[in-house]
N, CA, C and O atoms as CSV, one atom per row, in Angstrom:
chain,resi,resn,atom,element,x,y,z
A,1,MET,N,N,77.165,69.904,29.971
A,1,MET,CA,C,77.903,70.060,28.754
A,1,MET,C,C,79.223,70.816,29.083
A,1,MET,O,O,79.165,71.933,29.598
A,2,PRO,N,N,80.379,70.240,28.801
A,2,PRO,CA,C,81.620,70.887,29.208
A,2,PRO,C,C,81.957,72.095,28.286
A,2,PRO,O,O,81.880,72.049,27.058
A,3,GLU,N,N,82.330,73.162,28.998
A,3,GLU,CA,C,82.833,74.361,28.148
A,3,GLU,C,C,84.302,74.084,27.845
A,3,GLU,O,O,85.070,73.727,28.738
A,4,ILE,N,N,84.684,74.248,26.591
A,4,ILE,CA,C,86.023,73.896,26.206
A,4,ILE,C,C,86.826,75.215,25.994
A,4,ILE,O,O,88.056,75.216,26.007
A,5,SER,N,N,86.158,76.223,25.819
A,5,SER,CA,C,86.876,77.579,25.667
A,5,SER,C,C,85.846,78.710,25.800
A,5,SER,O,O,84.643,78.561,25.586
A,6,ARG,N,N,86.444,79.872,26.181
A,6,ARG,CA,C,85.658,81.070,26.335
A,6,ARG,C,C,86.570,82.286,25.974
A,6,ARG,O,O,87.677,82.439,26.489
A,7,PHE,N,N,86.043,83.123,25.071
A,7,PHE,CA,C,86.797,84.260,24.635
A,7,PHE,C,C,85.858,85.326,24.073
A,7,PHE,O,O,84.874,84.952,23.436
A,8,LEU,N,N,86.092,86.630,24.265
A,8,LEU,CA,C,85.352,87.695,23.735
A,8,LEU,C,C,83.815,87.581,24.024
A,8,LEU,O,O,82.981,88.025,23.235
A,9,GLY,N,N,83.500,86.978,25.167
A,9,GLY,CA,C,82.073,86.785,25.462
A,9,GLY,C,C,81.408,85.553,24.726
A,9,GLY,O,O,80.200,85.331,24.815
A,10,ILE,N,N,82.211,84.827,24.047
A,10,ILE,CA,C,81.796,83.567,23.344
A,10,ILE,C,C,82.061,82.380,24.233
A,10,ILE,O,O,83.190,82.226,24.699
A,11,HIS,N,N,81.083,81.525,24.497
A,11,HIS,CA,C,81.264,80.385,25.192
A,11,HIS,C,C,81.142,79.083,24.178
A,11,HIS,O,O,80.132,78.913,23.494
A,12,VAL,N,N,82.115,78.307,24.154
A,12,VAL,CA,C,82.187,77.083,23.296
A,12,VAL,C,C,82.080,75.835,24.106
A,12,VAL,O,O,82.853,75.633,25.043
A,13,ARG,N,N,81.177,75.022,23.783
A,13,ARG,CA,C,80.945,73.757,24.456
A,13,ARG,C,C,80.755,72.561,23.564
A,13,ARG,O,O,80.433,72.690,22.383
A,14,LEU,N,N,80.966,71.351,24.162
A,14,LEU,CA,C,80.761,70.101,23.464
A,14,LEU,C,C,79.859,69.174,24.307
A,14,LEU,O,O,80.078,68.994,25.505
A,15,TYR,N,N,78.882,68.617,23.674
A,15,TYR,CA,C,78.025,67.682,24.593
A,15,TYR,C,C,78.599,66.357,24.455
A,15,TYR,O,O,79.153,65.991,23.419
A,16,TYR,N,N,78.464,65.579,25.569
A,16,TYR,CA,C,78.705,64.157,25.554
A,16,TYR,C,C,77.443,63.524,25.072
A,16,TYR,O,O,76.350,63.966,25.425
A,17,ARG,N,N,77.572,62.453,24.235
A,17,ARG,CA,C,76.374,61.677,23.711
A,17,ARG,C,C,75.582,62.569,22.825
A,17,ARG,O,O,74.368,62.379,22.745
A,18,ASP,N,N,76.129,63.489,22.177
A,18,ASP,CA,C,75.344,64.282,21.172
A,18,ASP,C,C,75.180,63.449,19.917
A,18,ASP,O,O,75.913,62.492,19.667
A,19,VAL,N,N,74.195,63.852,19.145
A,19,VAL,CA,C,73.951,63.069,17.973
A,19,VAL,C,C,74.300,63.902,16.674
A,19,VAL,O,O,74.421,65.127,16.715
A,20,GLY,N,N,74.440,63.221,15.615
A,20,GLY,CA,C,74.916,63.897,14.371
A,20,GLY,C,C,76.359,63.988,14.225
A,20,GLY,O,O,77.099,63.408,15.020
A,21,PRO,N,N,76.822,64.709,13.221
A,21,PRO,CA,C,78.331,64.878,13.028
A,21,PRO,C,C,78.867,65.551,14.185
A,21,PRO,O,O,78.159,66.281,14.879
A,22,PRO,N,N,80.196,65.321,14.444
A,22,PRO,CA,C,80.780,66.030,15.611
A,22,PRO,C,C,80.694,67.636,15.386
A,22,PRO,O,O,80.951,68.157,14.301
A,23,HIS,N,N,80.326,68.312,16.472
A,23,HIS,CA,C,80.141,69.732,16.380
A,23,HIS,C,C,80.300,70.407,17.661
A,23,HIS,O,O,80.205,69.739,18.691
A,24,VAL,N,N,80.532,71.665,17.710
A,24,VAL,CA,C,80.514,72.499,18.921
A,24,VAL,C,C,79.372,73.368,18.921
A,24,VAL,O,O,78.858,73.743,17.867
A,25,HIS,N,N,78.915,73.736,20.149
A,25,HIS,CA,C,77.904,74.793,20.401
A,25,HIS,C,C,78.572,75.951,20.883
A,25,HIS,O,O,79.366,75.873,21.821
A,26,ALA,N,N,78.296,77.076,20.278
A,26,ALA,CA,C,78.874,78.348,20.812
A,26,ALA,C,C,77.666,79.328,21.080
A,26,ALA,O,O,76.672,79.369,20.355
A,27,GLU,N,N,77.853,80.097,22.177
A,27,GLU,CA,C,76.853,81.067,22.548
A,27,GLU,C,C,77.508,82.407,22.690
A,27,GLU,O,O,78.653,82.525,23.125
A,28,TYR,N,N,76.775,83.394,22.322
A,28,TYR,CA,C,77.224,84.828,22.471
A,28,TYR,C,C,75.993,85.623,22.776
A,28,TYR,O,O,75.240,85.976,21.869
A,29,GLY,N,N,75.753,85.935,24.136
A,29,GLY,CA,C,74.571,86.609,24.542
A,29,GLY,C,C,73.395,85.708,24.259
A,29,GLY,O,O,73.366,84.562,24.707
A,30,GLU,N,N,72.394,86.226,23.496
A,30,GLU,CA,C,71.219,85.379,23.188
A,30,GLU,C,C,71.348,84.624,21.939
A,30,GLU,O,O,70.391,83.956,21.547
A,31,TYR,N,N,72.442,84.668,21.278
A,31,TYR,CA,C,72.776,84.060,20.018
A,31,TYR,C,C,73.403,82.669,20.242
A,31,TYR,O,O,74.178,82.469,21.177
A,32,GLU,N,N,73.041,81.701,19.350
A,32,GLU,CA,C,73.713,80.409,19.441
A,32,GLU,C,C,73.891,79.885,18.063
A,32,GLU,O,O,73.000,80.012,17.224
A,33,VAL,N,N,75.046,79.288,17.806
A,33,VAL,CA,C,75.432,78.598,16.571
A,33,VAL,C,C,75.999,77.221,16.875
A,33,VAL,O,O,76.461,76.940,17.980
A,34,ILE,N,N,75.948,76.411,15.901
A,34,ILE,CA,C,76.553,75.163,15.890
A,34,ILE,C,C,77.601,75.025,14.726
A,34,ILE,O,O,77.288,75.293,13.565
A,35,VAL,N,N,78.836,74.602,15.076
A,35,VAL,CA,C,79.802,74.539,13.950
A,35,VAL,C,C,80.250,73.085,13.867
A,35,VAL,O,O,80.763,72.532,14.840
A,36,GLU,N,N,80.048,72.443,12.663
A,36,GLU,CA,C,80.547,71.109,12.502
A,36,GLU,C,C,82.006,71.069,12.387
A,36,GLU,O,O,82.625,71.798,11.611
A,37,ILE,N,N,82.574,70.172,13.202
A,37,ILE,CA,C,84.074,70.188,13.308
A,37,ILE,C,C,84.710,69.811,11.967
A,37,ILE,O,O,85.617,70.521,11.534
A,38,GLU,N,N,84.309,68.776,11.307
A,38,GLU,CA,C,84.973,68.300,10.134
A,38,GLU,C,C,84.810,69.283,8.921
A,38,GLU,O,O,85.734,69.405,8.117
A,39,THR,N,N,83.685,69.956,8.791
A,39,THR,CA,C,83.424,70.800,7.625
A,39,THR,C,C,83.479,72.248,7.879
A,39,THR,O,O,83.679,72.988,6.916
A,40,GLY,N,N,83.320,72.763,9.099
A,40,GLY,CA,C,83.110,74.177,9.365
A,40,GLY,C,C,81.831,74.766,9.105
A,40,GLY,O,O,81.632,75.969,9.278
A,41,ILE,N,N,80.885,73.907,8.664
A,41,ILE,CA,C,79.516,74.423,8.359
A,41,ILE,C,C,78.947,74.986,9.620
A,41,ILE,O,O,79.088,74.386,10.685
A,42,VAL,N,N,78.311,76.115,9.531
A,42,VAL,CA,C,77.653,76.827,10.690
A,42,VAL,C,C,76.156,76.794,10.438
A,42,VAL,O,O,75.629,77.008,9.346
A,43,SER,N,N,75.485,76.481,11.655
A,43,SER,CA,C,74.050,76.577,11.706
A,43,SER,C,C,73.739,77.543,12.798
A,43,SER,O,O,74.359,77.481,13.859
A,44,GLY,N,N,72.777,78.461,12.584
A,44,GLY,CA,C,72.423,79.492,13.555
A,44,GLY,C,C,72.986,80.797,13.185
A,44,GLY,O,O,73.477,80.974,12.070
A,45,ARG,N,N,72.930,81.791,14.151
A,45,ARG,CA,C,73.248,83.164,13.849
A,45,ARG,C,C,74.037,83.801,14.969
A,45,ARG,O,O,73.737,83.593,16.145
A,46,PHE,N,N,75.040,84.572,14.613
A,46,PHE,CA,C,75.882,85.405,15.449
A,46,PHE,C,C,76.002,86.724,14.900
A,46,PHE,O,O,75.868,86.839,13.682
A,47,PRO,N,N,76.238,87.757,15.612
A,47,PRO,CA,C,76.710,89.072,15.026
A,47,PRO,C,C,77.907,88.856,14.265
A,47,PRO,O,O,78.639,87.904,14.538
A,48,ARG,N,N,78.191,89.715,13.264
A,48,ARG,CA,C,79.308,89.533,12.426
A,48,ARG,C,C,80.708,89.435,13.141
A,48,ARG,O,O,81.517,88.555,12.848
A,49,ARG,N,N,80.920,90.316,14.020
A,49,ARG,CA,C,82.286,90.286,14.713
A,49,ARG,C,C,82.394,89.047,15.495
A,49,ARG,O,O,83.484,88.474,15.500
A,50,ALA,N,N,81.358,88.534,16.192
A,50,ALA,CA,C,81.431,87.370,17.030
A,50,ALA,C,C,81.671,86.118,16.057
A,50,ALA,O,O,82.454,85.222,16.371
A,51,MET,N,N,80.995,86.112,14.936
A,51,MET,CA,C,81.169,85.018,13.971
A,51,MET,C,C,82.572,84.965,13.432
A,51,MET,O,O,83.202,83.908,13.396
A,52,THR,N,N,83.046,86.088,13.023
A,52,THR,CA,C,84.435,86.214,12.571
A,52,THR,C,C,85.486,85.633,13.588
A,52,THR,O,O,86.384,84.865,13.243
A,53,ALA,N,N,85.283,86.081,14.897
A,53,ALA,CA,C,86.165,85.596,15.938
A,53,ALA,C,C,86.057,84.090,16.076
A,53,ALA,O,O,87.063,83.388,16.175
A,54,LEU,N,N,84.803,83.593,16.082
A,54,LEU,CA,C,84.628,82.175,16.274
A,54,LEU,C,C,85.268,81.309,15.153
A,54,LEU,O,O,85.903,80.282,15.392
A,55,LEU,N,N,85.057,81.784,13.968
A,55,LEU,CA,C,85.632,81.005,12.910
A,55,LEU,C,C,87.196,81.107,12.814
A,55,LEU,O,O,87.864,80.189,12.338
A,56,GLU,N,N,87.718,82.210,13.265
A,56,GLU,CA,C,89.135,82.376,13.314
A,56,GLU,C,C,89.697,81.387,14.464
A,56,GLU,O,O,90.760,80.786,14.314
A,57,TRP,N,N,88.947,81.273,15.557
A,57,TRP,CA,C,89.263,80.250,16.643
A,57,TRP,C,C,89.204,78.897,16.113
A,57,TRP,O,O,90.122,78.094,16.282
A,58,TYR,N,N,88.136,78.632,15.471
A,58,TYR,CA,C,87.933,77.240,14.880
A,58,TYR,C,C,89.038,76.841,13.961
A,58,TYR,O,O,89.555,75.728,14.051
A,59,THR,N,N,89.421,77.750,13.054
A,59,THR,CA,C,90.454,77.433,12.153
A,59,THR,C,C,91.783,77.203,12.883
A,59,THR,O,O,92.549,76.343,12.449
A,60,ALA,N,N,92.076,77.868,13.883
A,60,ALA,CA,C,93.357,77.779,14.625
A,60,ALA,C,C,93.361,76.513,15.466
A,60,ALA,O,O,94.436,76.081,15.882
A,61,HIS,N,N,92.236,75.905,15.733
A,61,HIS,CA,C,92.170,74.876,16.641
A,61,HIS,C,C,91.399,73.541,16.095
A,61,HIS,O,O,90.890,72.731,16.871
A,62,GLU,N,N,91.371,73.413,14.782
A,62,GLU,CA,C,90.603,72.334,14.144
A,62,GLU,C,C,91.102,70.947,14.689
A,62,GLU,O,O,90.283,70.120,15.090
A,63,GLN,N,N,92.395,70.712,14.700
A,63,GLN,CA,C,92.877,69.426,15.129
A,63,GLN,C,C,92.543,69.186,16.564
A,63,GLN,O,O,92.238,68.043,16.905
A,64,GLU,N,N,92.574,70.204,17.481
A,64,GLU,CA,C,92.288,70.005,18.902
A,64,GLU,C,C,90.800,69.727,19.020
A,64,GLU,O,O,90.412,68.965,19.906
A,65,LEU,N,N,89.926,70.310,18.165
A,65,LEU,CA,C,88.543,70.045,18.228
A,65,LEU,C,C,88.238,68.657,17.743
A,65,LEU,O,O,87.316,68.049,18.287
A,66,ARG,N,N,88.914,68.100,16.783
A,66,ARG,CA,C,88.758,66.747,16.340
A,66,ARG,C,C,89.051,65.783,17.605
A,66,ARG,O,O,88.291,64.872,17.932
A,67,THR,N,N,90.162,66.079,18.219
A,67,THR,CA,C,90.583,65.276,19.366
A,67,THR,C,C,89.491,65.344,20.495
A,67,THR,O,O,89.112,64.344,21.104
A,68,ALA,N,N,89.038,66.566,20.711
A,68,ALA,CA,C,88.026,66.752,21.756
A,68,ALA,C,C,86.714,66.040,21.343
A,68,ALA,O,O,86.052,65.474,22.213
A,69,ALA,N,N,86.327,66.044,20.102
A,69,ALA,CA,C,85.053,65.276,19.696
A,69,ALA,C,C,85.265,63.800,19.897
A,69,ALA,O,O,84.357,63.070,20.295
A,70,GLN,N,N,86.463,63.374,19.620
A,70,GLN,CA,C,86.687,61.858,19.811
A,70,GLN,C,C,86.669,61.459,21.325
A,70,GLN,O,O,86.225,60.376,21.705
A,71,ARG,N,N,87.174,62.390,22.142
A,71,ARG,CA,C,87.162,62.273,23.572
A,71,ARG,C,C,85.716,62.187,24.095
A,71,ARG,O,O,85.423,61.391,24.987
A,72,THR,N,N,84.825,63.006,23.536
A,72,THR,CA,C,83.408,62.947,24.018
A,72,THR,C,C,82.735,61.684,23.546
A,72,THR,O,O,81.837,61.160,24.206
A,73,ALA,N,N,83.180,61.187,22.378
A,73,ALA,CA,C,82.598,59.865,21.893
A,73,ALA,C,C,83.015,58.776,22.857
A,73,ALA,O,O,82.243,57.858,23.133
A,74,ASP,N,N,84.184,58.865,23.352
A,74,ASP,CA,C,84.699,57.835,24.219
A,74,ASP,C,C,84.351,58.143,25.741
A,74,ASP,O,O,84.724,57.403,26.651
A,75,GLU,N,N,83.618,59.276,25.933
A,75,GLU,CA,C,83.239,59.676,27.236
A,75,GLU,C,C,84.390,59.955,28.165
A,75,GLU,O,O,84.307,59.644,29.353
A,76,ARG,N,N,85.474,60.537,27.656
A,76,ARG,CA,C,86.630,60.903,28.388
A,76,ARG,C,C,86.584,62.411,28.739
A,76,ARG,O,O,85.897,63.198,28.088
A,77,GLN,N,N,87.314,62.765,29.754
A,77,GLN,CA,C,87.339,64.201,30.184
A,77,GLN,C,C,88.022,65.092,29.043
A,77,GLN,O,O,89.009,64.727,28.404
A,78,LEU,N,N,87.401,66.230,28.888
A,78,LEU,CA,C,88.030,67.124,27.792
A,78,LEU,C,C,88.988,68.158,28.422
A,78,LEU,O,O,88.841,68.608,29.558
A,79,ASP,N,N,89.968,68.487,27.589
A,79,ASP,CA,C,90.874,69.552,27.935
A,79,ASP,C,C,90.410,70.897,27.403
A,79,ASP,O,O,89.725,70.980,26.383
A,80,ARG,N,N,90.794,71.940,28.109
A,80,ARG,CA,C,90.394,73.256,27.632
A,80,ARG,C,C,91.199,73.588,26.344
A,80,ARG,O,O,92.331,73.124,26.203
A,81,ILE,N,N,90.641,74.369,25.425
A,81,ILE,CA,C,91.314,74.797,24.245
A,81,ILE,C,C,91.557,76.276,24.449
A,81,ILE,O,O,90.687,77.013,24.915
A,82,GLU,N,N,92.758,76.695,24.090
A,82,GLU,CA,C,93.217,78.188,24.298
A,82,GLU,C,C,92.176,79.032,23.591
A,82,GLU,O,O,91.653,78.697,22.528
A,83,PRO,N,N,91.908,80.151,24.252
A,83,PRO,CA,C,91.008,81.164,23.658
A,83,PRO,C,C,91.649,81.912,22.543
A,83,PRO,O,O,92.869,81.869,22.382
A,84,LEU,N,N,90.833,82.617,21.746
A,84,LEU,CA,C,91.358,83.451,20.768
A,84,LEU,C,C,92.125,84.595,21.381
A,84,LEU,O,O,91.621,85.189,22.334
A,85,GLU,N,N,93.343,84.963,20.895
A,85,GLU,CA,C,94.048,86.080,21.551
A,85,GLU,C,C,93.872,87.327,20.687
A,85,GLU,O,O,94.377,88.395,21.034
């Protein structure tokens, strides 16, 4: 599963051949969440600060995430997405 970004201890990945609506997997320590790319709906649990940072990053990179999701559907190589600054 390619890692597309890493910031503040958060690792964001996309699976090739994943099922369901396009989404990213994010891990922070022992926590994991899934964020649907089209809706921003989150499943799972993160500490409050990590969730705030992840959603800020998601909002800033929504279009890049849509492009990355399409690339996984086409099984093409993914580009890295800038981390949250």
